[in-house]
C-alpha positions in Angstrom: 60.9 -9.5 10.6 64.5 -8.4 10.6 67.5 -8.6 13.0 69.1 -5.2 12.6 72.2 -6.8 11.0 72.9 -4.8 7.8 73.9 -6.9 4.8 74.4 -4.3 2.2 74.7 -0.5 1.6 72.4 0.6 -1.1 72.4 3.9 -3.1 69.4 5.9 -4.2 69.7 6.2 -8.0 66.3 7.5 -9.0 63.4 9.4 -7.4 60.1 9.7 -9.3 57.1 11.6 -8.1 53.9 9.8 -8.8 50.8 9.5 -6.6 53.4 8.1 -4.1 57.2 8.6 -4.4 59.1 5.8 -6.2 62.6 5.3 -5.0 65.1 3.1 -7.0 67.9 1.7 -5.0 71.1 0.1 -6.4 72.3 -2.9 -4.4 74.8 -5.8 -4.4 71.9 -8.2 -3.9 71.2 -10.5 -6.8 68.0 -9.0 -8.3 66.9 -12.5 -9.4 66.5 -13.4 -5.8 64.3 -10.4 -5.0 60.6 -11.3 -5.6 58.2 -8.6 -6.5 56.3 -7.9 -3.2 59.2 -8.9 -1.0 60.1 -6.8 2.0 63.5 -5.1 2.4 64.5 -2.9 5.4 65.9 0.3 4.0 67.7 2.2 6.8 65.3 0.6 9.2 62.1 1.2 7.2 60.3 -2.0 5.9 59.5 -1.3 2.2 58.0 -3.5 -0.6 60.0 -4.2 -3.8 57.8 -3.3 -6.7 60.4 -3.6 -9.5 63.8 -5.2 -9.8 66.5 -5.4 -12.5 70.2 -5.0 -13.3 72.1 -1.9 -14.1 74.7 -1.6 -16.9 77.5 -1.6 -14.3 76.4 -5.0 -13.1 74.8 -3.9 -9.9 71.2 -5.0 -9.1 68.5 -2.6 -8.2 65.0 -2.6 -6.7 62.3 0.0 -6.6 59.9 0.8 -3.8 56.9 3.2 -3.4 56.8 5.4 -0.3 53.6 7.0 0.7 53.2 10.6 2.1 52.8 9.1 5.5 56.1 7.2 5.3 57.9 10.2 4.0 56.6 12.3 6.9 57.4 9.9 9.6 60.8 8.7 8.6 64.0 10.1 7.1 63.0 9.0 3.6 61.7 12.4 2.8 65.3 13.7 3.1 66.7 11.1 0.7 68.2 12.4 -2.6 70.2 11.0 -5.5 73.3 9.4 -4.1 72.0 8.9 -0.5 73.5 5.7 0.9 71.2 3.5 3.0 71.5 0.4 5.1 69.8 -2.7 3.7 68.6 -5.9 5.2 66.5 -8.7 3.8 63.9 -10.3 5.9 64.7 -13.1 8.4 64.0 -16.7 7.3 63.1 -19.5 9.6 66.4 -21.1 10.8 68.5 -18.0 10.2 70.9 -16.8 12.9 69.3 -14.1 15.1 72.5 -12.0 15.3 70.9 -8.7 16.4 67.5 -8.4 18.0 63.9 -8.8 16.6 63.1 -5.8 14.5 59.8 -5.2 12.6 61.0 -2.4 10.3 58.3 -0.1 11.6 59.9 3.3 12.5 58.8 4.7 15.8 60.6 8.0 15.7 63.1 10.2 13.9 66.0 11.0 16.1 69.0 13.2 15.8 72.7 12.7 16.2 73.8 15.1 19.0 77.5 14.3 19.0 80.1 11.9 17.8 83.4 11.4 19.7 86.3 8.9 19.3 86.5 6.3 22.1 89.3 3.8 21.7 88.9 2.4 18.2 85.2 3.0 18.3 83.0 6.1 17.9 80.7 7.1 20.8 77.4 8.5 19.3 74.9 10.4 21.3 71.3 10.7 20.1 68.2 12.7 21.0 64.7 11.3 20.5 61.2 12.4 21.6 60.3 12.0 25.3 57.5 9.6 24.3 60.1 7.2 22.8 62.9 7.8 25.2 61.0 6.0 28.0 61.3 2.7 26.1 65.1 2.9 25.8 67.1 1.3 28.6 70.8 1.0 29.4 72.2 -2.3 28.0 69.0 -2.7 26.0 68.7 -2.9 22.2 67.6 -0.2 19.8 67.5 -0.1 16.0 69.0 3.0 14.4 68.8 3.4 10.7 68.2 -0.4 10.6 71.3 -1.3 12.7 70.8 -3.2 15.9 72.9 -1.4 18.6 73.3 -1.7 22.4 72.5 1.3 24.5 75.3 2.5 26.8 73.5 5.1 28.9 70.3 7.1 28.9 69.9 10.7 30.1 66.4 12.1 29.7 65.6 12.1 26.0 69.3 11.4 25.0 71.2 8.1 24.9 74.6 6.9 23.8 75.9 3.9 21.8 79.4 2.8 20.7 79.9 1.9 17.0 82.9 -0.3 16.3 85.1 0.0 13.3 83.6 -3.0 11.5 80.1 -1.5 11.7 81.4 1.9 10.5 82.9 0.1 7.5 79.9 -1.9 6.4 77.1 0.5 7.1 76.4 4.2 6.7 77.6 5.0 10.2 81.2 5.6 8.9 80.0 8.8 7.2 77.4 10.0 9.7 77.7 13.5 11.1 76.3 15.4 14.1 72.9 16.8 13.2 72.0 13.9 10.9 68.5 12.5 11.4 68.0 8.8 11.9 65.2 6.3 11.9 64.6 4.8 15.3 62.8 1.6 16.2 62.6 0.7 19.9 62.7 -2.9 21.1 59.2 -4.3 20.7 59.5 -6.3 24.0 60.0 -3.0 25.8 56.8 -1.6 24.3 54.8 -4.7 25.4 56.3 -4.7 28.9 55.4 -1.0 29.3 51.9 -1.6 28.0 51.4 -4.5 30.4 52.7 -2.4 33.3 50.2 0.4 32.5 47.3 -2.1 32.4 48.1 -3.4 35.9 48.2 0.1 37.5 
């Protein structure tokens, strides 16, 4: 489980085509603290570390294997050398729950419709599938590329969020552009509530 609070920006430094696709990601995390088999949220997608080590420049790295299914249903299929990604390590018992409960299972790939300045922040507008849009509510939480964000408004299959300067500085959102595709995970409580409502009808 994760919280959607990004703790590092990683960089894709190698892509190897095998039976699956192996992605190697440079990180500021100490590789000695990453166990083989550990889960790491990579731009909102929970992936398993299969190799770790240290680069000559002192940075750590870990490698993950992405199946064809993962590549097809997330933005991972668009990653290339140099792609920057948001990273979060899994929640431990007793850790502060700073965002909201996130599983790292991507529900949809959305698109940035527009970005506009609003005070010191940036107002982002996103478009998602109608199937997923029904789970997104004003003032509710949504995970976008692994970042826990609060929804401002919802209009059909589009919704808006504000991203403050701090979040822009410590995540990939500072370099995002209209037209970019993003991994979307809806609030799991919203999904359960919707399912219970359907059962009672």
